[in-house]
C-alpha positions as CSV (number, residue, x, y, z in Angstrom):
1,X,51.8,-75.5,-111.2
2,X,55.6,-75.2,-111.6
3,X,57.9,-78.1,-111.6
4,X,58.5,-79.5,-108.1
5,X,55.4,-77.9,-106.6
6,X,54.2,-79.5,-103.3
7,X,50.8,-79.4,-101.6
8,X,49.8,-80.6,-98.1
9,X,46.5,-82.4,-97.8
10,X,45.3,-82.0,-94.2
11,X,43.1,-84.9,-93.4
12,X,40.4,-84.3,-90.7
13,X,37.2,-86.3,-90.7
14,X,37.7,-87.6,-94.3
15,X,39.9,-90.6,-93.7
16,X,39.6,-92.1,-97.2
17,X,41.1,-91.9,-100.6
18,X,37.9,-92.2,-102.7
19,X,35.6,-89.2,-103.2
20,X,38.0,-86.9,-101.3
21,X,37.9,-83.4,-103.1
22,X,40.9,-82.0,-101.2
23,X,43.1,-85.0,-102.1
24,X,41.7,-85.2,-105.6
25,X,42.5,-81.5,-106.3
26,X,46.0,-81.7,-104.8
27,X,46.9,-84.8,-106.8
28,X,45.6,-83.3,-110.1
29,X,47.3,-79.9,-109.7
30,X,50.6,-80.5,-107.8
31,X,53.7,-82.5,-108.4
32,X,54.0,-83.9,-104.9
33,X,51.4,-84.4,-102.2
34,X,52.0,-84.8,-98.5
35,X,49.0,-86.4,-96.6
36,X,49.0,-85.0,-93.1
37,X,46.9,-85.7,-89.9
38,X,47.1,-83.4,-86.9
39,X,46.1,-84.5,-83.4
40,X,45.1,-81.3,-81.6
41,X,42.3,-82.3,-79.2
42,X,42.5,-79.0,-77.2
43,X,41.1,-77.2,-80.2
44,X,37.8,-79.1,-80.0
45,X,36.6,-77.0,-77.2
46,X,34.0,-78.7,-75.0
47,X,33.9,-81.7,-77.3
48,X,37.2,-83.4,-77.8
49,X,36.9,-86.9,-79.2
50,X,35.5,-89.4,-76.7
51,X,37.0,-92.8,-75.7
52,X,35.3,-94.9,-78.3
53,X,35.9,-92.4,-81.1
54,X,39.6,-92.3,-80.3
55,X,39.8,-96.1,-80.5
56,X,38.2,-95.9,-84.0
57,X,40.4,-93.1,-85.0
58,X,43.5,-95.0,-84.1
59,X,42.6,-97.9,-86.3
60,X,41.2,-95.7,-89.1
61,X,44.5,-93.8,-89.3
62,X,46.4,-97.1,-89.5
63,X,44.2,-98.2,-92.3
64,X,44.6,-94.9,-94.2
65,X,48.3,-95.0,-93.8
66,X,48.3,-98.6,-95.2
67,X,46.2,-97.5,-98.2
68,X,48.5,-94.6,-98.9
69,X,51.6,-96.8,-98.7
70,X,50.2,-99.2,-101.2
71,X,50.2,-96.2,-103.6
72,X,53.8,-95.2,-102.7
73,X,52.8,-92.5,-100.2
74,X,52.3,-92.3,-96.5
75,X,50.4,-90.5,-93.8
76,X,52.5,-87.9,-91.8
77,X,51.3,-87.5,-88.2
78,X,51.9,-84.6,-85.9
79,X,50.5,-83.6,-82.5
80,X,50.3,-80.4,-80.6
81,X,48.2,-77.7,-78.9
82,X,47.1,-76.1,-82.2
83,X,46.9,-76.9,-85.9
84,X,48.3,-73.6,-87.2
85,X,51.9,-73.9,-86.0
86,X,52.0,-77.5,-87.0
87,X,50.8,-76.7,-90.5
88,X,53.4,-73.9,-90.8
89,X,56.1,-76.2,-89.7
90,X,55.3,-78.8,-92.3
91,X,55.0,-76.2,-95.0
92,X,58.4,-74.7,-94.0
93,X,60.1,-78.1,-93.8
94,X,58.8,-79.3,-97.2
95,X,58.6,-76.1,-99.2
96,X,54.9,-76.7,-99.8
97,X,53.1,-74.0,-101.6
98,X,49.5,-75.0,-100.8
99,X,47.4,-76.6,-98.1
100,X,44.0,-78.2,-98.9
101,X,41.4,-79.8,-96.6
102,X,37.7,-80.6,-96.4
103,X,35.6,-78.5,-94.1
104,X,34.4,-79.4,-90.6
105,X,31.3,-77.8,-89.0
106,X,31.7,-78.1,-85.3
107,X,31.6,-74.6,-83.8
108,X,35.1,-74.6,-82.2
109,X,36.7,-76.1,-85.4
110,X,34.9,-73.7,-87.7
111,X,36.4,-70.8,-85.8
112,X,39.8,-72.5,-85.8
113,X,39.7,-73.1,-89.5
114,X,38.8,-69.5,-90.3
115,X,41.9,-68.4,-88.5
116,X,44.1,-71.0,-90.2
117,X,42.9,-70.0,-93.7
118,X,43.6,-66.3,-92.9
119,X,47.0,-66.9,-91.4
120,X,48.2,-69.3,-94.1
121,X,47.2,-67.0,-96.9
122,X,49.1,-64.2,-95.2
123,X,52.1,-66.5,-95.2
124,X,51.7,-66.6,-99.0
125,X,50.3,-70.2,-99.3
126,X,47.5,-71.2,-101.5
127,X,44.6,-72.4,-99.3
128,X,41.3,-74.0,-100.4
129,X,38.7,-75.7,-98.3
130,X,36.3,-78.2,-99.9
131,X,32.9,-79.6,-98.9
132,X,32.6,-83.3,-98.5
133,X,31.2,-84.0,-95.1
134,X,27.7,-83.0,-96.0
135,X,25.7,-82.7,-99.2
136,X,24.3,-79.2,-98.8
137,X,25.6,-75.8,-98.1
138,X,23.9,-74.6,-94.9
139,X,24.2,-71.0,-96.0
140,X,22.2,-71.6,-99.2
141,X,19.3,-73.7,-98.1
142,X,16.9,-71.3,-96.4
143,X,13.2,-70.8,-95.7
144,X,11.2,-68.4,-97.9
145,X,11.9,-65.6,-95.5
146,X,15.7,-66.3,-95.5
147,X,15.9,-68.1,-92.2
148,X,17.4,-71.5,-91.4
149,X,15.0,-74.4,-91.1
150,X,13.9,-75.7,-87.8
151,X,11.4,-78.4,-89.0
152,X,12.7,-81.4,-90.9
153,X,9.9,-82.1,-93.4
154,X,10.1,-78.7,-95.2
155,X,13.9,-78.9,-95.0
156,X,13.8,-82.3,-96.7
157,X,11.6,-81.0,-99.4
158,X,13.8,-78.0,-100.1
159,X,16.9,-80.2,-99.9
160,X,15.5,-82.4,-102.7
161,X,14.8,-79.4,-104.8
162,X,18.0,-77.5,-104.3
163,X,20.7,-80.1,-103.7
164,X,23.0,-81.3,-106.4
165,X,24.7,-84.4,-105.2
166,X,27.0,-84.8,-108.1
167,X,29.2,-87.7,-109.3
168,X,31.4,-89.6,-106.9
169,X,35.1,-89.0,-107.3
170,X,37.3,-92.0,-108.0
171,X,40.4,-92.7,-106.0
172,X,43.1,-90.3,-107.3
173,X,46.1,-91.8,-109.2
174,X,49.0,-91.1,-106.9
175,X,51.9,-93.6,-107.1
176,X,55.5,-92.9,-106.4
177,X,55.5,-89.9,-108.7
178,X,53.4,-87.9,-106.2
179,X,55.8,-88.6,-103.3
180,X,58.0,-85.7,-102.2
181,X,61.8,-86.1,-102.6
182,X,62.1,-86.1,-98.9
183,X,59.4,-86.9,-96.4
184,X,59.0,-84.7,-93.3
185,X,59.3,-86.3,-89.8
186,X,56.2,-88.0,-88.4
187,X,55.0,-89.1,-85.0
188,X,54.3,-92.8,-84.5
189,X,50.6,-93.6,-84.3
190,X,51.1,-94.9,-80.8
191,X,52.5,-91.6,-79.7
192,X,49.1,-90.0,-80.3
193,X,47.7,-92.1,-77.3
194,X,44.4,-92.9,-79.0
195,X,44.2,-96.7,-78.4
196,X,42.9,-97.6,-75.0
197,X,44.7,-100.3,-73.1
198,X,41.7,-101.7,-71.1
199,X,39.4,-104.6,-71.8
200,X,36.5,-102.4,-72.9
201,X,38.1,-102.0,-76.4
202,X,38.0,-105.7,-77.0
203,X,34.2,-105.5,-77.7
204,X,34.8,-102.7,-80.2
205,X,37.4,-104.8,-82.1
206,X,35.0,-107.7,-82.3
207,X,32.2,-105.6,-83.7
208,X,33.9,-103.3,-86.2
209,X,36.5,-103.1,-89.0
210,X,37.5,-99.4,-89.2
211,X,38.9,-98.1,-92.5
212,X,37.9,-97.4,-96.0
213,X,37.8,-101.0,-97.1
214,X,35.6,-102.0,-94.1
215,X,33.3,-99.1,-94.9
216,X,32.8,-100.2,-98.5
217,X,32.2,-103.8,-97.4
218,X,29.5,-102.7,-95.0
219,X,27.9,-100.5,-97.6
220,X,27.8,-103.4,-100.1
221,X,26.4,-105.8,-97.4
222,X,23.7,-103.3,-96.4
223,X,22.5,-102.8,-100.0
224,X,22.6,-106.5,-100.8
225,X,21.0,-107.9,-97.7
226,X,19.0,-105.2,-95.8
227,X,18.1,-102.2,-97.9
228,X,15.0,-103.7,-99.6
229,X,13.4,-104.3,-96.1
230,X,14.9,-101.1,-94.6
231,X,11.6,-99.3,-93.9
232,X,10.5,-102.0,-91.5
233,X,13.8,-103.6,-90.6
234,X,15.4,-100.4,-89.3
235,X,13.1,-100.4,-86.3
236,X,13.9,-104.0,-85.2
237,X,17.0,-104.1,-82.9
238,X,16.7,-107.9,-82.9
239,X,17.6,-107.9,-86.7
240,X,20.5,-106.7,-88.8
241,X,18.2,-104.3,-90.6
242,X,20.0,-101.0,-90.2
243,X,22.9,-99.8,-92.2
244,X,25.5,-99.6,-89.5
245,X,27.2,-97.0,-91.7
246,X,27.2,-94.2,-89.1
247,X,30.7,-94.7,-87.7
248,X,32.2,-94.9,-91.2
249,X,30.4,-91.6,-92.1
250,X,31.5,-90.0,-88.8
251,X,35.2,-90.7,-89.5
252,X,34.9,-90.0,-93.2
253,X,35.8,-93.5,-94.4
254,X,32.7,-93.1,-96.5
255,X,31.3,-89.8,-97.8
256,X,27.6,-89.1,-97.8
257,X,27.8,-88.7,-101.6
258,X,29.2,-92.2,-101.9
259,X,26.4,-93.6,-99.8
260,X,23.7,-91.5,-101.6
261,X,24.8,-92.5,-105.1
262,X,25.2,-96.2,-104.2
263,X,21.7,-96.4,-102.7
264,X,20.1,-94.3,-105.5
265,X,21.9,-96.3,-108.1
266,X,20.6,-99.6,-106.7
267,X,17.0,-98.7,-107.7
268,X,15.5,-100.5,-110.6
269,X,11.8,-100.8,-109.7
270,X,9.1,-99.1,-107.6
271,X,9.6,-101.3,-104.6
272,X,13.3,-100.6,-104.6
273,X,12.7,-96.9,-104.9
274,X,10.4,-96.9,-101.9
275,X,13.1,-98.7,-99.9
276,X,15.9,-96.4,-101.2
277,X,13.8,-93.3,-100.4
278,X,13.3,-94.4,-96.8
279,X,17.1,-94.7,-96.3
280,X,17.9,-91.5,-98.2
281,X,15.5,-89.7,-95.9
282,X,17.8,-90.8,-93.0
283,X,20.8,-89.3,-94.8
284,X,18.8,-86.1,-95.1
285,X,18.1,-86.2,-91.3
286,X,21.9,-86.3,-90.9
287,X,22.1,-83.2,-93.2
288,X,19.4,-81.5,-91.0
289,X,21.6,-82.1,-87.9
290,X,24.5,-80.3,-89.6
291,X,22.1,-77.5,-90.8
292,X,21.0,-76.9,-87.2
293,X,24.6,-77.1,-85.8
294,X,25.8,-74.5,-88.4
295,X,23.0,-72.0,-87.6
296,X,22.5,-72.7,-83.9
297,X,25.9,-73.7,-82.5
298,X,24.9,-73.0,-78.9
299,X,22.6,-75.9,-78.9
300,X,25.3,-78.5,-78.2
301,X,24.9,-77.5,-74.5
302,X,21.8,-75.2,-74.4
303,X,18.2,-75.9,-75.4
304,X,17.0,-74.4,-78.7
305,X,13.7,-73.8,-77.1
306,X,14.5,-71.2,-74.4
307,X,11.6,-72.3,-72.2
308,X,13.6,-75.4,-71.3
309,X,16.2,-73.3,-69.5
310,X,13.8,-73.4,-66.5
311,X,12.8,-77.1,-66.8
312,X,12.9,-78.9,-63.4
313,X,15.5,-81.6,-64.2
314,X,16.5,-84.0,-61.5
315,X,20.2,-84.9,-61.9
316,X,20.1,-88.1,-59.7
317,X,23.6,-89.6,-59.6
318,X,22.2,-93.0,-58.6
319,X,19.7,-93.1,-61.5
320,X,22.3,-91.9,-64.0
321,X,24.8,-94.6,-62.9
322,X,22.1,-97.3,-63.2
323,X,21.2,-96.0,-66.7
324,X,24.8,-95.9,-67.8
325,X,25.5,-99.5,-66.6
326,X,22.3,-101.0,-68.0
327,X,20.8,-101.8,-64.6
328,X,17.5,-99.9,-64.7
329,X,15.3,-102.9,-64.3
330,X,13.8,-102.3,-67.8
331,X,15.2,-105.0,-70.1
332,X,15.1,-103.2,-73.4
333,X,16.7,-100.1,-71.8
334,X,19.4,-102.2,-70.2
335,X,20.0,-104.2,-73.4
336,X,20.6,-101.0,-75.3
337,X,23.0,-99.5,-72.8
338,X,25.0,-102.8,-72.6
339,X,25.1,-103.0,-76.4
340,X,26.5,-99.5,-76.3
341,X,29.2,-100.3,-73.8
342,X,30.2,-103.5,-75.4
343,X,30.2,-102.4,-79.1
344,X,30.3,-98.6,-79.1
345,X,27.1,-98.5,-81.0
346,X,23.4,-98.8,-80.3
347,X,20.4,-99.5,-82.6
348,X,18.6,-96.3,-83.4
349,X,15.2,-97.4,-82.1
350,X,16.9,-98.3,-78.9
351,X,18.6,-95.0,-78.8
352,X,15.2,-93.3,-78.8
353,X,14.0,-95.6,-76.0
354,X,16.9,-95.1,-73.7
355,X,17.0,-91.3,-74.3
356,X,13.3,-91.0,-73.6
357,X,13.8,-93.1,-70.4
358,X,16.6,-90.9,-69.2
359,X,15.0,-87.5,-69.9
360,X,11.3,-88.3,-69.2
361,X,11.2,-91.3,-66.8
362,X,14.2,-90.1,-64.8
363,X,14.1,-86.4,-65.6
364,X,17.8,-86.3,-66.0
365,X,19.1,-83.5,-68.2
366,X,19.6,-84.4,-71.9
367,X,23.1,-82.9,-71.7
368,X,24.1,-85.7,-69.4
369,X,22.9,-88.3,-71.8
370,X,24.5,-86.5,-74.7
371,X,27.9,-86.5,-73.0
372,X,27.7,-90.2,-72.1
373,X,26.9,-91.0,-75.7
374,X,29.7,-88.8,-76.8
375,X,32.3,-90.8,-74.9
376,X,30.9,-94.3,-75.6
377,X,29.7,-94.1,-79.3
378,X,32.1,-95.0,-82.1
379,X,29.8,-92.8,-84.3
380,X,29.7,-89.9,-81.9
381,X,28.7,-87.0,-84.2
382,X,28.2,-83.6,-82.5
383,X,25.5,-82.5,-85.0
384,X,23.4,-85.6,-84.8
385,X,24.0,-86.4,-81.1
386,X,22.7,-82.9,-80.3
387,X,19.8,-83.2,-82.7
388,X,18.8,-86.6,-81.3
389,X,18.9,-85.7,-77.6
390,X,17.2,-82.3,-78.1
391,X,14.5,-84.0,-80.2
392,X,13.8,-86.6,-77.5
393,X,13.8,-84.1,-74.7
394,X,11.4,-81.8,-76.6
395,X,13.7,-78.8,-76.4
396,X,15.1,-78.7,-79.9
397,X,14.1,-78.3,-83.6
398,X,11.3,-80.5,-84.9
399,X,11.1,-81.8,-81.3
400,X,9.2,-84.8,-80.2
401,X,6.0,-83.6,-78.5
402,X,6.3,-83.5,-74.7
403,X,3.4,-85.8,-74.2
404,X,5.0,-88.6,-76.3
405,X,6.8,-90.6,-73.7
406,X,8.1,-94.0,-74.8
407,X,6.8,-96.9,-72.7
408,X,9.8,-99.2,-72.5
409,X,7.6,-102.3,-72.1
410,X,5.4,-101.6,-75.1
411,X,8.4,-100.5,-77.2
412,X,10.1,-103.8,-76.3
413,X,7.1,-105.9,-77.1
414,X,6.6,-104.2,-80.4
415,X,10.2,-104.1,-81.7
416,X,11.7,-107.0,-80.0
417,X,8.6,-109.3,-79.8
418,X,10.5,-112.6,-79.2
419,X,13.0,-111.0,-76.8
420,X,16.0,-111.9,-79.0
421,X,17.6,-108.5,-78.5
422,X,17.2,-108.6,-74.7
423,X,18.5,-112.1,-74.5
424,X,21.6,-111.2,-76.5
425,X,22.6,-108.3,-74.2
426,X,20.9,-109.2,-70.9
427,X,21.9,-112.9,-70.6
428,X,20.6,-113.2,-67.0
429,X,17.1,-113.0,-68.5
430,X,17.7,-115.4,-71.4
431,X,15.6,-118.2,-70.0
432,X,12.5,-116.1,-69.5
433,X,9.6,-116.7,-71.9
434,X,8.9,-114.0,-74.4
435,X,5.7,-113.1,-72.6
436,X,7.7,-112.1,-69.6
437,X,11.0,-110.9,-70.9
438,X,10.0,-107.2,-71.2
439,X,8.4,-106.9,-67.8
440,X,9.9,-109.6,-65.5
441,X,8.4,-108.0,-62.4
442,X,5.0,-109.3,-63.6
443,X,6.1,-112.8,-64.1
444,X,4.9,-115.5,-61.6
445,X,7.4,-116.7,-59.1
446,X,7.5,-120.1,-60.7
447,X,8.4,-118.6,-64.0
448,X,11.2,-116.5,-62.5
449,X,12.5,-119.5,-60.6
450,X,12.5,-121.7,-63.7
451,X,14.5,-119.0,-65.5
452,X,17.0,-118.5,-62.7
453,X,16.0,-114.9,-62.2
454,X,15.9,-113.3,-58.8
455,X,14.7,-109.7,-59.0
456,X,16.9,-107.4,-57.0
457,X,19.7,-109.9,-57.1
458,X,20.5,-111.6,-60.4
459,X,18.7,-108.8,-62.2
460,X,17.9,-105.3,-60.7
461,X,14.5,-104.3,-59.7
462,X,13.0,-101.3,-61.5
463,X,14.5,-98.0,-60.4
464,X,11.2,-96.2,-61.2
465,X,7.6,-97.1,-62.0
466,X,7.0,-96.0,-65.6
467,X,3.4,-95.0,-65.0
468,X,4.3,-92.8,-62.0
469,X,7.3,-91.4,-63.8
470,X,5.2,-90.6,-66.9
471,X,2.8,-88.6,-64.7
472,X,5.6,-86.7,-63.1
473,X,7.2,-85.9,-66.4
474,X,3.9,-84.6,-67.9
475,X,3.4,-82.4,-64.9
476,X,6.9,-80.9,-65.3
477,X,6.4,-80.4,-69.1
478,X,3.0,-78.8,-68.6
479,X,4.5,-76.3,-66.1
480,X,6.7,-74.7,-68.8
């Protein structure tokens, strides 16, 4: 470009310097680069960032700004009702000739970005949108008859055949030389109003370190300590066997390409390959969620299977409140819900258990569960939140069969056999022996007394009998 050319890099869900195609391109092609973040929650439609996600975003933006300042740059913050006038204002103030960003796939934001591209190009700006949030192009991976996939296994096979992950991009060399002669005005981070002021956020801060450096440390720790045993360990909520990378991927502090290449590059023997394949399949499941969101955007609130529009849900406020607060009387369900509230995250096995309990034991609509997760998860991802809830309810793509209803007792006994997970999150049951901890209602009075447990007092009685609830759910499903 010509001497003095300036480009704006619009950061969205890509809050990192490494493997950032939009940033990499701007640094390589332009004399000065202005990193910009816009807070425009009204443009997210029905799904503006929830409380836990906003807490993470606050700290992730602070971390990104710190990383940029170490390189002689900074993150400019603006807020408003819409991105387009904010982008125009920054371009006008700085004399920028180009705007680059990495694509998002949420329906409301896809529509917004199409308009922004059109309008900025009409203004005479160079605009380019890159792909970094997912590994595949949803428009190019199709079934043999040209339709989107609705079943994971053939999608995974096609993905392996058609996807070119490519090499990970290094952090671009920025330095003072890439700073503009004059920086545009910026809002303070506090002015965005992202960081909650109540005690709930204390648990999030204890559990997580947002930012690109924290993401890399977590990736390294997972590969070194848990990946080899991942195929088994991922199902044990009582162990640190899952990757816990989902919030870093959600906020773009890691790219899926960075994770994929790090895991694939770790393999040096057959055993390690099997472990790596088990994890890479989970990355592919994330890709499947985005594939479905792209092609079926209505499914964030509506069932993919239209038969479920007439399903006889029972939206009990009492039962929903008990589920949210982790007071259902089923220890593994309550442990999961309390872990979610305290840390903004829940083990994936437990997510399936609590989702099955809500939609099948309580017959509460999956949309209600999806919205609670959306507000309380630090890794709240519209594509995968939608996929997971519709899968559990049986109404979506590759859905769990309606007759597969998780038994919270047997799930607890199988995946938390010593009760360590329940004891960690439901401390009022901590003194119960392992044989009783997943079904305290069957424990002898003497056992309950010795453990200091009074059902209906120190710990709630069951809000529903699972066997009766299962029969009720099967009857409802068979009536479709």
